[in-house]
C-alpha positions as CSV (number, residue, x, y, z in Angstrom):
1,M,2.1,15.3,-3.6
2,S,2.4,11.8,-4.8
3,S,0.3,8.6,-4.5
4,V,0.8,4.9,-3.7
5,T,-1.4,2.2,-5.1
6,V,-1.9,-0.9,-3.0
7,F,-3.9,-4.0,-3.7
8,S,-4.9,-6.2,-0.7
9,N,-7.0,-9.1,0.1
10,G,-6.7,-8.7,3.9
11,K,-4.0,-11.3,4.2
12,E,-1.5,-10.3,1.4
13,F,-0.8,-7.0,-0.4
14,F,1.3,-5.7,-3.2
15,F,2.2,-2.3,-4.6
16,S,1.4,-1.3,-8.2
17,T,2.3,1.5,-10.6
18,S,-1.3,1.6,-11.9
19,S,-4.8,1.5,-10.4
20,G,-6.1,0.0,-13.6
21,Q,-4.3,-3.3,-13.7
22,D,-6.1,-6.6,-13.6
23,V,-5.6,-8.3,-10.3
24,P,-6.3,-11.7,-8.8
25,E,-9.8,-12.3,-7.5
26,G,-10.4,-11.0,-3.9
27,F,-7.9,-8.2,-4.1
28,V,-9.1,-4.6,-3.6
29,Q,-7.3,-1.5,-4.8
30,T,-6.5,1.5,-2.6
31,T,-4.8,4.6,-3.7
32,I,-3.3,6.8,-1.0
33,T,-2.2,10.4,-1.6
34,L,1.0,11.3,0.2
35,P,1.7,12.9,2.6
36,L,-1.2,11.7,4.8
37,E,-1.6,12.4,8.5
38,A,-2.5,9.4,10.7
39,K,-2.7,8.9,14.4
40,P,0.8,8.7,15.8
41,R,1.7,5.2,16.9
42,P,4.9,3.3,17.9
43,S,5.5,2.2,14.3
44,L,5.1,5.8,13.0
45,P,5.7,8.3,15.9
46,S,5.3,11.4,13.7
47,G,1.9,10.3,12.4
48,V,2.8,11.5,8.9
49,I,2.8,8.9,6.1
50,K,5.3,10.0,3.6
51,T,6.6,6.8,1.8
52,A,5.5,3.3,0.8
53,E,7.3,2.0,3.8
54,D,5.2,4.2,6.0
55,V,2.0,2.9,4.2
56,K,3.1,-0.6,5.2
57,K,3.6,0.4,8.9
58,V,0.1,1.9,9.1
59,F,-2.2,0.0,6.7
60,A,-0.6,-3.4,6.2
61,Q,0.2,-4.6,9.7
62,G,-0.3,-8.4,9.8
63,E,-0.4,-8.7,6.1
64,K,2.3,-10.3,4.0
65,E,3.8,-8.3,1.1
66,I,4.0,-10.2,-2.1
67,P,5.4,-9.3,-5.5
68,N,3.0,-7.7,-8.0
69,P,1.8,-10.6,-10.1
70,D,2.1,-8.5,-13.3
71,P,5.7,-7.5,-14.0
72,N,4.5,-4.6,-16.1
73,F,3.1,-2.9,-13.0
74,Q,5.8,-3.6,-10.5
75,P,7.1,-0.4,-8.8
């Protein structure tokens, strides 16, 4: 098993290597343990989230991916 840490404000999101980094105001941290089963959908027919790309397909639709503002925590 592995995990992916994502910070989002509902409009933008970025990935991080740490859940403990300081982030801009309004961003909320989510850590997702992979693999994770979700409802199958056109963007992920298997319904199994295995990668960061899969996380984007399920949890970040409509949000813009931005670079992590702290280079020390960029994946």
